[in-house]
N, C-alpha and C positions, 0 to 999 in steps of 0.2 A: 897206234891208237891207244894201246894200254898206257903208255907213258904219258900221253896227252889227255888221259881221262875220258876218252870217247868210249864209255863203258858199253853202251848199247851196241855200238858197231864192233867192239871187241867180241862180245858174245855172238853177234851175227856172223862175223868172219870165222869164229871157231866152229859154229854150226856148219858154215859153208865148207870149211876144210874137211870136216868129217863126212859131210854129204858127198863131196867129190871123191873121196877115197872109197866110200861105200859103193858108189856107182862104178868106180874102177874095178872093185872086187866083183861086183855083180857081173860086169862085162867079162871079166876073166873067168869066173866060175860058170856062168851060164852061156857064154859065147853069144850074147845078144845085147842089144841096146837096153840100158836100164829104163825103168818107167820114169815118167816125168812127175815125180813126187818128191816131197821134202821131208817126209816123216822118217826119221832115222831108224827107230826100231822096226818099222814096217819094211824099209829097204833091206835091212839086215836079215829079216825073216824071209823076204822074197828071194834073197840070194842064198839062203840056207846056211848062213854063218852066225846067226844070232845066238844059237845054242853054244857057240864056242866062248862067249863072253862069260866072265864071272859075274856074280850078282852086283858087285860094286860098279862094274862097267855098264851093266844094264841100267842101274840107277842113274849113272851119269848121263846116259843117252836120254832118259826121261827128263832129266833136269835141263839139258841143253836144247831139247827138241822145241820148246816154245820160243827160242831165241831166233828162229827163222821168221822174222817179222815183215809183214807186207805193209808198205807205206799207206795203203788205203784204210788202215785201222789205227788212226792216231790215238784213240783212247787206250787201246790195248798196248800200244807202244809205250805210252806214258806209264802205265801200270808196271810193265816189265822193267822199264828204265829205273823206276824207284826201288826195285829189288836188287839192283846191281851196284854193290859197293866196290871200292877198290880191291878189298880182300877177296870178295867173291869173284871178281873178274880175273884176278891173279890165279885163283884156284882153277877157274874154268880154263884159262889159258894153259896152265901146267897140266891139267888133266887131259886136255886136247892133245898136247904134245905127246904125252905118254900113250894115249890111245892110238894116235897115228903111228907111232913107232911100233906098238904091239901089232897093229894090223899089218904093217909092212912085213914084220917078222913071221907072223902066223899065217897070213893069207897070200899076200902079194908075192912074196919071195919063194913060196913053195910051188912045187910042180914045175 
């Protein structure tokens, strides 16, 4: 998607990847099914691992959180799409990879 300049979906899929790993962490740490929400900072807080993040990671979560776009909001989708340049999408993609790796090392592989 990144190579073919599907910028909105690149951002959406990055959000989805983080959301899914957060839910895996929630289930591992809480031993229960995670809530049906998409708010990344809230998920991390509910699972009690938000405070493990450095400030830069918290800022990234706030940046990527709006990219969970629902199809029923076409105006919102358009506004978000206009903010996603090739460079911004590459940055989001790379930061997502880094965050996923960090989460695996710090949370999922422990215990």
